[in-house]
Every structure is written in structure tokens, then in C-alpha cells.
C-alpha positions as CSV (number, residue, x, y, z in Angstrom):
1,S,-60.6,-29.0,68.4
2,D,-62.2,-25.8,67.2
3,D,-58.8,-24.6,66.0
4,E,-58.3,-25.9,62.5
5,T,-55.1,-23.9,62.0
6,Y,-52.8,-26.8,62.6
7,K,-54.6,-29.3,60.3
8,P,-52.2,-28.3,57.4
9,D,-49.3,-29.8,59.3
10,M,-50.7,-33.3,58.9
11,V,-51.8,-32.5,55.3
12,V,-48.2,-31.5,54.3
13,Y,-46.8,-34.7,55.9
14,G,-49.5,-36.7,54.2
15,E,-48.9,-35.1,50.8
16,H,-45.2,-35.8,51.0
17,Y,-45.7,-39.4,52.1
18,S,-48.4,-39.9,49.4
19,A,-46.2,-38.5,46.7
20,V,-43.4,-40.9,47.6
21,T,-45.7,-43.9,47.7
22,D,-47.2,-42.9,44.3
23,A,-43.7,-42.6,42.8
24,L,-42.8,-46.0,44.2
25,G,-46.1,-47.5,42.8
26,I,-47.3,-48.5,46.3
27,C,-51.0,-48.4,47.2
28,K,-51.8,-45.4,49.4
29,F,-54.4,-47.3,51.4
30,I,-51.7,-49.2,53.2
31,T,-49.7,-46.1,53.9
32,I,-51.7,-43.0,54.6
33,E,-55.1,-44.5,55.2
34,E,-54.2,-47.6,57.2
35,Y,-50.7,-46.8,58.4
36,S,-49.7,-50.4,58.1
37,L,-46.7,-49.4,56.0
38,F,-44.5,-46.6,57.5
39,P,-41.7,-44.5,56.0
40,S,-39.3,-46.7,57.9
41,D,-40.7,-49.7,56.0
42,L,-40.2,-47.9,52.7
43,L,-36.6,-47.0,53.7
44,E,-35.9,-50.6,54.5
45,S,-37.2,-51.8,51.1
46,L,-35.1,-49.1,49.4
47,R,-32.0,-50.3,51.3
48,A,-32.6,-53.8,50.0
49,L,-32.3,-52.3,46.5
50,G,-29.1,-50.5,47.4
51,I,-30.6,-47.1,48.0
52,S,-29.8,-45.6,51.3
53,L,-31.9,-42.7,52.5
54,G,-33.0,-41.2,55.8
55,E,-36.6,-40.4,56.6
56,Q,-36.1,-36.7,56.1
57,E,-34.5,-37.3,52.7
58,L,-37.5,-39.5,51.7
59,L,-40.0,-36.9,52.7
60,E,-38.0,-34.2,50.9
61,I,-38.4,-36.2,47.7
62,G,-42.1,-36.1,48.4
63,E,-41.9,-32.3,48.9
64,R,-40.1,-32.0,45.6
65,I,-42.8,-34.0,43.8
66,V,-45.6,-31.9,45.4
67,N,-43.8,-28.7,44.4
68,L,-43.4,-29.9,40.8
69,E,-47.1,-30.7,40.7
70,R,-47.8,-27.2,42.0
71,L,-45.6,-25.7,39.3
72,Y,-47.5,-27.5,36.6
73,N,-50.7,-26.1,38.0
74,V,-49.2,-22.6,38.3
75,R,-48.3,-22.8,34.6
76,L,-51.9,-23.5,33.9
77,G,-52.9,-20.4,35.9
78,F,-53.9,-21.9,39.2
79,N,-53.5,-19.9,42.4
80,R,-55.0,-19.5,45.9
81,Q,-58.6,-19.2,44.5
82,D,-58.2,-22.7,43.1
83,D,-57.4,-24.2,46.5
84,Y,-60.8,-23.5,47.9
85,L,-63.4,-26.2,48.6
86,P,-66.9,-25.9,47.3
87,R,-69.0,-23.5,49.3
88,R,-71.0,-26.3,50.7
89,F,-68.0,-27.3,52.8
90,T,-67.3,-23.8,54.1
91,E,-70.8,-22.4,54.5
92,E,-73.1,-25.3,55.5
93,P,-72.9,-26.2,59.2
94,I,-72.4,-29.8,60.1
95,D,-72.4,-31.7,63.4
96,L,-69.2,-33.3,64.6
97,Y,-69.3,-36.6,66.3
98,A,-66.9,-38.1,68.9
99,T,-64.6,-40.9,67.8
100,V,-64.6,-44.2,69.8
101,T,-61.9,-46.7,69.9
102,A,-63.1,-50.3,70.1
103,P,-61.3,-53.1,72.1
104,D,-59.8,-54.4,68.9
105,G,-58.2,-50.9,68.3
106,S,-60.5,-49.9,65.4
107,T,-62.2,-46.5,65.6
108,H,-65.6,-45.4,64.6
109,L,-67.9,-42.4,65.1
110,S,-70.2,-42.5,68.1
111,S,-73.7,-41.0,68.3
112,E,-72.4,-38.3,70.6
113,V,-72.3,-34.9,69.0
114,I,-69.3,-33.0,70.3
115,K,-70.1,-29.8,68.3
116,H,-73.3,-28.7,66.6
117,G,-73.2,-26.5,63.5
118,A,-69.5,-26.6,62.8
119,I,-68.3,-24.5,59.8
120,L,-64.9,-25.1,58.2
121,R,-62.7,-22.1,58.3
122,L,-60.4,-22.5,55.3
123,E,-58.6,-19.2,55.4
124,P,-56.4,-19.8,58.4
125,M,-55.7,-23.3,57.2
126,L,-54.6,-22.1,53.7
127,D,-52.4,-19.5,55.3
128,R,-50.6,-22.0,57.4
129,Y,-50.4,-24.6,54.6
130,Y,-48.7,-22.0,52.3
131,A,-46.3,-21.0,55.1
132,L,-45.4,-24.6,55.8
133,R,-44.8,-25.1,52.1
134,G,-42.7,-22.0,51.8
135,W,-45.2,-20.6,49.2
136,T,-46.5,-17.0,48.8
137,N,-49.9,-16.0,50.2
138,D,-51.4,-16.5,46.8
139,G,-50.1,-20.1,46.6
140,L,-47.0,-19.7,44.3
141,P,-43.8,-21.5,45.2
142,P,-41.3,-18.6,45.2
143,L,-37.8,-18.9,43.6
144,Q,-36.2,-19.2,47.0
145,T,-38.3,-22.4,47.8
146,L,-37.6,-23.8,44.4
147,E,-33.8,-23.2,44.8
148,R,-33.9,-24.9,48.2
149,L,-35.4,-28.0,46.6
150,G,-33.2,-27.9,43.5
151,L,-36.2,-27.1,41.2
152,S,-35.5,-23.5,40.1
153,Q,-35.0,-24.6,36.5
154,Y,-38.7,-25.5,36.4
155,A,-39.9,-22.1,37.6
156,P,-42.9,-21.0,35.4
157,P,-43.1,-17.4,34.1
158,Q,-45.4,-16.3,36.9
159,V,-42.7,-17.2,39.5
160,L,-39.9,-15.7,37.5
161,E,-41.9,-12.5,36.9
162,R,-42.6,-12.2,40.7
163,A,-38.9,-12.8,41.5
164,S,-37.8,-10.0,39.2
165,R,-40.1,-7.5,40.9
166,H,-38.7,-8.2,44.3
């Protein structure tokens, strides 16, 4: 689709799932890349260890990890400007090719160009990504989001300063 606005929805899910698999020491290639190990499989494994969680709880753990990583970067001065891709990805047009599913279920790119000269529009994607995360427009997790996740004690000075102004 020409509308890249909703790509962040999958990015957020993928980041949460990746954070959990990283924390469990599981290879991402069998989770996010191949999808041969699903969240339900992780939950079943955890139940075998006596840990009972639902899928939403599991993904919220991932959300907490992603926010902790962001807080670390915010402490180092990172903000929206640091979330941009190199200009090559947002200024140089590329051709987009159709995806073909083979009889065995595998997918590959065909030689059919479905769009010539596509340019990645990052602004609307960043706006939606930050909204889904509950972050400010400049990429800071606000105190309200940190409180919801039980992470307010880790708020860096930039977040506390912003909260005191509002």
C-alpha cells in the first residue's frame, strides 16, 4: 500500500515480541523472522516453569523493556531526530516489487514492479509510532506512560522536567 502510516503497528508488536525473546535468550529468527515460535509457545514454555501469564501480559513485559531501553537513550540525549533513517532511505526513490507465494508456502519477490520510484515517508510513521507507544511528539516517554508501566522511578531528568512544566 502507498499508505505507510500503519506500518508502526507491526513495528510496535515486533519490538515487544523481540524484547521478550531477547530477555528469554531465544533466537529472534525463529520468532519474528520465521514465525515458527509464537507467543503462545513462549507462554506454554513459561507455564512448564511455573510462570503463568497471558499473551497481553507477555507483550506488556516487552513494552516495559522497550520503554526502559528508550529511557536509557533519552538519558543520553536521544530524541525524535535520532529516530530518522539515513537520507538515502527517505530521499532516493526505489522500485517496489510484488511478492509471490510459491506452492510450498514460501514467498519471494517477483520481477513485477508494483510501484516505480517509491519514497519512504517517515514523518507519518513516526507520529503513529509515538502515539502507539504513548510517547510525546519528540519521542519522550511521558511520566503518565511510565506510571502505567510501573517505570516512573526510572524517569530521566528530561521527562521529569517536562512533567513539572505541564
